[in-house]
C-alpha positions in Angstrom: 0.0 -0.2 -0.1 1.3 3.5 -0.9 1.0 6.4 1.3 0.8 9.9 -0.2 0.4 12.0 3.1 2.0 11.4 6.3 -0.1 9.5 8.9 0.3 12.5 11.4 -3.1 13.8 12.7 -3.3 17.4 11.3 -0.1 17.4 9.3 -0.9 17.4 5.2 2.6 16.8 4.6 3.8 14.3 2.4 5.3 11.0 3.7 8.9 10.4 3.2 10.2 7.0 1.9 9.2 3.9 2.6 7.6 5.9 5.9 4.4 6.7 7.0 5.8 10.2 8.1 7.2 13.2 6.7 10.3 14.4 7.5 9.6 16.6 10.6 7.7 14.2 12.3 10.2 11.3 11.8 9.8 10.2 8.4 12.6 9.1 6.0 16.0 8.3 6.7 17.4 10.0 9.8 21.0 11.4 10.4 23.7 9.2 11.2 25.4 10.8 13.8 25.3 9.4 17.1 22.3 10.8 19.2 20.8 13.1 16.5 16.7 12.4 15.5 16.7 14.9 12.1 16.4 13.6 8.5 19.3 13.3 7.1 19.9 15.9 4.1 19.9 15.2 -0.1 22.0 12.3 -0.6 24.3 12.4 2.4 23.8 10.3 5.5 23.7 13.4 8.1 22.0 16.4 8.6 22.8 19.6 7.9 23.9 20.8 11.4 26.3 17.5 10.9 27.2 18.1 7.1 24.9 16.6 5.2 23.6 18.0 2.1 24.7 20.6 -0.1 27.8 23.2 1.4 28.5 27.2 0.8 30.2 27.5 -2.3 31.6 31.0 -0.6 35.3 30.6 -0.2 36.4 29.6 3.6 33.0 28.3 4.6 31.2 25.5 5.4 27.7 25.8 6.2 25.0 24.3 3.9 23.6 25.8 0.9 20.4 26.8 0.9 18.0 27.1 -2.0 19.2 27.1 -5.8 22.3 29.7 -5.4 24.6 27.4 -4.0 25.4 29.8 -0.7 24.2 29.9 2.8 22.0 32.2 4.5 24.8 34.4 6.1 26.5 34.8 2.2 23.0 35.6 0.3 21.5 32.1 -0.2 18.1 31.2 0.3 15.0 33.8 -0.1 15.3 37.2 1.6 13.7 39.8 3.5 11.4 41.5 0.7 11.7 44.8 3.2 13.3 47.5 1.3 17.4 47.5 1.9 17.0 45.0 4.1 19.5 42.0 3.1 18.2 39.4 6.1 16.8 35.7 5.3 13.2 35.2 4.5 11.6 33.4 7.2 8.8 31.0 6.9 5.8 32.0 4.4 5.8 35.8 5.2 8.6 37.2 3.1 10.4 39.0 6.2 12.6 38.2 8.5 12.4 37.5 11.9 13.1 41.5 12.7 10.5 42.5 9.9 7.4 40.2 12.0 8.5 37.1 9.8 8.6 33.3 10.8 7.2 32.3 14.0 6.5 35.2 17.1 7.2 34.3 20.5 3.9 33.4 22.8 4.6 35.3 25.5 1.9 38.4 26.3 3.0 41.4 24.4 6.2 39.8 23.1 7.2 40.6 19.5 10.0 38.7 19.6 10.8 35.7 17.1 10.4 32.0 18.3 13.3 30.5 18.5 14.0 26.9 16.7 11.2 24.4 17.2 9.7 26.3 20.7 7.0 28.6 21.3 8.9 31.6 22.4 11.8 33.9 22.2 15.4 33.4 24.0 14.6 36.0 26.2 10.9 33.9 27.0 12.9 30.5 27.7 12.5 29.6 23.8 15.3 27.7 21.9 18.3 25.5 23.3 19.3 26.4 27.1 22.7 26.8 28.7 23.5 23.6 30.0 25.6 25.3 32.7 24.4 24.0 36.5 21.3 26.8 37.6 21.5 28.9 34.9 18.7 29.2 32.2 19.9 32.0 29.6 20.0 30.7 26.1 23.0 28.5 23.9 24.3 30.3 22.1 25.1 29.1 18.3 25.7 25.5 18.3 27.4 25.8 21.2 26.0 24.2 25.0 26.3 27.4 27.0 25.8 30.9 26.7 28.1 34.0 26.2 28.7 34.3 30.1 29.9 31.0 30.4 31.8 30.3 26.7 29.5 29.3 24.5 29.2 31.2 20.9 32.2 32.0 19.2 35.0 33.6 21.3 37.0 37.0 20.2 39.7 36.8 17.8 42.0 39.6 18.9 45.5 39.1 18.0 44.8 35.8 16.2 42.4 34.3 19.4 42.9 33.0 22.5 43.8 35.8 24.2 40.5 37.7 24.5 37.6 35.3 26.4 34.5 37.5 25.2 32.3 36.8 22.7 32.3 38.1 19.3 29.3 40.7 18.4 27.2 41.5 15.5 28.2 38.8 13.0 32.0 40.0 13.2 35.3 38.2 14.5 35.6 40.9 17.6 34.0 41.8 21.0 32.4 45.0 21.4 36.0 46.5 23.3 38.0 45.3 19.8 36.7 46.9 17.2 33.3 43.9 16.7 29.6 45.2 15.7 28.4 48.0 14.5 30.3 51.3 15.6 28.1 54.9 16.4 27.8 56.8 13.1 29.2 60.3 14.6 32.5 61.1 12.9 35.1 60.5 15.3 33.4 58.1 17.3 34.7 54.9 17.8 31.7 53.3 20.7 29.2 50.2 19.5 26.2 51.1 18.4 23.2 50.1 20.6 20.1 47.6 19.6 19.0 48.6 16.2 20.1 52.6 16.0 23.2 53.9 14.5 24.6 55.6 17.5 25.9 55.0 20.8 24.4 55.3 23.8 26.0 58.9 24.4 24.8 60.3 20.8 21.5 58.7 21.4 21.7 55.1 20.2 20.0 52.2 22.1 16.6 52.5 24.3 15.7 55.6 25.7 14.4 56.3 28.9 11.1 56.3 28.7 10.1 59.2 31.3 8.5 62.2 29.9 11.4 64.8 29.3 14.0 62.4 29.9 16.2 61.5 27.2 18.7 59.3 29.2 19.1 55.7 28.0 17.3 52.4 29.6 18.7 50.4 31.7 19.1 47.1 30.6 15.7 45.7 29.6 14.0 47.9 31.9 12.1 50.9 30.1 13.7 53.5 32.4 16.9 55.0 33.1 18.3 54.8 36.8 16.9 58.1 37.9 13.5 56.5 37.3 13.8 53.5 38.2 15.0 51.5 35.7 17.9 48.8 35.5 18.5 46.0 38.8 17.1 47.3 42.2 19.1 46.8 45.3 17.7 43.3 46.9 18.8 44.2 50.9 15.6 43.2 52.7 13.0 41.8 49.4 11.4 38.5 49.9 14.3 35.6 48.6 17.0 37.7 49.1 19.7 36.2 51.5 20.4 39.7 52.4 18.6 42.2 55.1 15.7 39.9 55.9 13.0 41.3 58.3 14.6 44.8 57.1 12.9 47.4 55.1 13.5 46.5 51.4 15.6 48.8 49.6 14.7 50.2 45.9 18.3 52.2 45.0 20.3 50.7 42.1 22.0 47.7 42.3 25.8 47.3 41.2 28.0 44.4 40.1 26.7 41.0 40.6 26.2 40.9 44.0 22.5 42.6 43.7 23.0 45.1 46.1 23.4 49.2 45.9 26.6 50.7 46.7 25.6 51.3 50.6 24.3 47.6 51.5 26.9 46.3 49.1 30.0 47.9 51.3 28.4 46.2 54.4 28.1 42.9 53.8 31.9 43.4 52.5 32.7 45.3 55.7 31.2 42.0 57.7 32.8 39.2 55.1 36.4 41.1 56.2 35.6 42.1 59.8 34.1 38.7 60.9 31.4 41.5 62.2 29.9 44.7 62.0 31.7 47.4 61.9 33.3 48.5 65.4 32.9 52.0 66.5 35.3 53.0 69.0 34.8 56.2 71.4 37.9 57.6 71.3 39.6 60.2 73.4 42.4 61.6 72.9 44.9 63.6 74.9 48.2 65.9 74.7 51.2 66.5 76.2 51.3 70.2 77.2 55.1 70.7 76.7 56.7 68.8 73.8 59.1 66.1 74.5 62.1 66.6 72.9 63.9 63.3 72.4 67.1 64.0 70.2 67.8 66.2 67.1 66.6 63.7 64.9 62.5 64.7 65.7 60.3 65.7 67.8 57.0 64.4 69.6 54.6 67.2 69.4 51.5 65.1 70.5 52.0 62.0 72.3 49.5 59.6 73.7 48.8 55.8 73.8 46.1 53.4 73.2 45.4 50.9 76.3 42.4 50.0 78.1 41.9 52.8 80.8 41.7 52.1 84.3 40.1 54.6 86.3 42.0 57.4 87.7 45.2 56.1 86.3 48.3 57.3 84.9 50.4 55.4 82.4 53.5 56.0 82.0 55.8 55.4 78.7 59.7 54.1 79.9 61.1 52.1 77.4 61.0 54.0 74.6 62.5 56.9 76.2 65.2 55.8 78.1 66.2 54.3 75.3 67.0 57.7 73.5 67.9 59.4 77.2 65.4 61.2 78.2 62.4 60.7 81.2 59.4 59.4 80.8 56.1 61.0 79.8 53.2 60.9 82.5 49.7 61.1 80.8 46.8 61.6 82.9 43.9 59.6 81.7 40.3 60.8 82.5 37.9 58.4 84.6 35.9 57.5 82.2 36.3 54.0 81.3 36.4 53.9 77.8 38.9 53.2 75.1 41.5 55.4 75.2 43.5 56.4 71.8 46.9 58.9 71.4 48.7 59.4 68.2 51.9 57.9 68.5 53.7 60.2 67.2 56.3 59.4 65.1 57.8 56.4 67.5 56.4 52.8 66.3 57.2 49.7 67.9 56.8 47.0 70.6 55.5 49.3 73.6 52.1 50.4 71.8 51.5 46.6 71.5 52.1 46.1 74.5 50.0 48.0 76.1 46.8 46.1 74.1 48.1 43.1 75.7 48.4 44.9 79.1 52.4 44.3 79.4 53.9 45.6 81.9 56.2 47.8 79.4 53.9 50.5 81.1 53.9 51.9 84.5 50.4 52.6 86.1 50.2 54.7 89.3 47.6 54.9 91.3 45.4 58.3 91.7 46.8 59.2 95.0 50.3 59.5 93.4 51.0 63.2 92.2 51.8 63.9 88.6 55.0 64.5 87.8 59.1 62.5 87.2 58.8 59.1 88.6 59.4 57.5 91.9 62.5 55.5 91.1 60.2 52.5 93.5 57.5 53.0 90.9 59.1 53.2 87.2 61.1 50.8 86.2 62.7 49.6 82.6 62.1 46.7 80.4 63.7 45.3 77.7 64.7 47.6 74.5 63.1 45.2 72.2 62.6 47.0 68.6 60.3 45.1 66.0 
């Protein structure tokens, strides 16, 4: 029995060979490439994607030839878009390219982009091949299994390739930074043109903010500029965010890959570096009434100490001053038991660290002693160890 049409319900295409189905529904010879279910092209044993069928006659091109031209789509083969001055290939029965409405359209509400592959949606709405990197749901680039961010698609050929890891742009062999894609039409401007316009962002190209009277560029996939709510917003305090749970949601413009604004990004970084929140230190400064003359090398104008303060105490630093042949300076410390801080001047060494650790490098006299030259039985000198 000869079958004239495909046995698939609703399909009116002709059955292929001795099978009961058309090519699209599994009829005819199949591609012999391992794991491929597409139909073999022409008299070859492979589909177009795996080298079957006629190839483009353009020098150095190995793509499949389309139509009777002997050329691939990129080099002018197949049907072309009927829109004036458009050289792209026509899709489907419309006679127009995808950009001008040809081919199947995305079924997502209010989306006018072309559907990808055999799916019903565009790339942005989940159509076409997806990136196989764990946790990534972006569209795969070209014949690779990854998106641009994860290494898919062609890479920049700067200096022969292998140097720049960025993806090529706009049908060229280079990324945007190395001259790929369309350039701005303004004389002497070398920046890339944005979107379907002929200008860079600075010269009016790309999407513009839809806020009335605003001429700035729209951010990301939104319709507004930064100032009017466009672009990514800070995720602090928002449901599902790991940052600021239970706090007031932040709507400031997000920066970098963290999804946080500048303020909250700095706060998170500070916590990660210091192991907790920023510690505010109450600082109390004390100054010596008379500058201490040590050697002709330098003069210490402001002398002070970092140490845990004991109420109504006098801190006497001896080791450093005895080393230079000077009398130790006595600094009265206030009764407030907060952490005192006085600049150490130009003298840096073990004394300051010893004070933090409660080392006997310092001399602590009781509040009953008078402020003045140290008594022999009170003051003592330690080993002069310099760091």
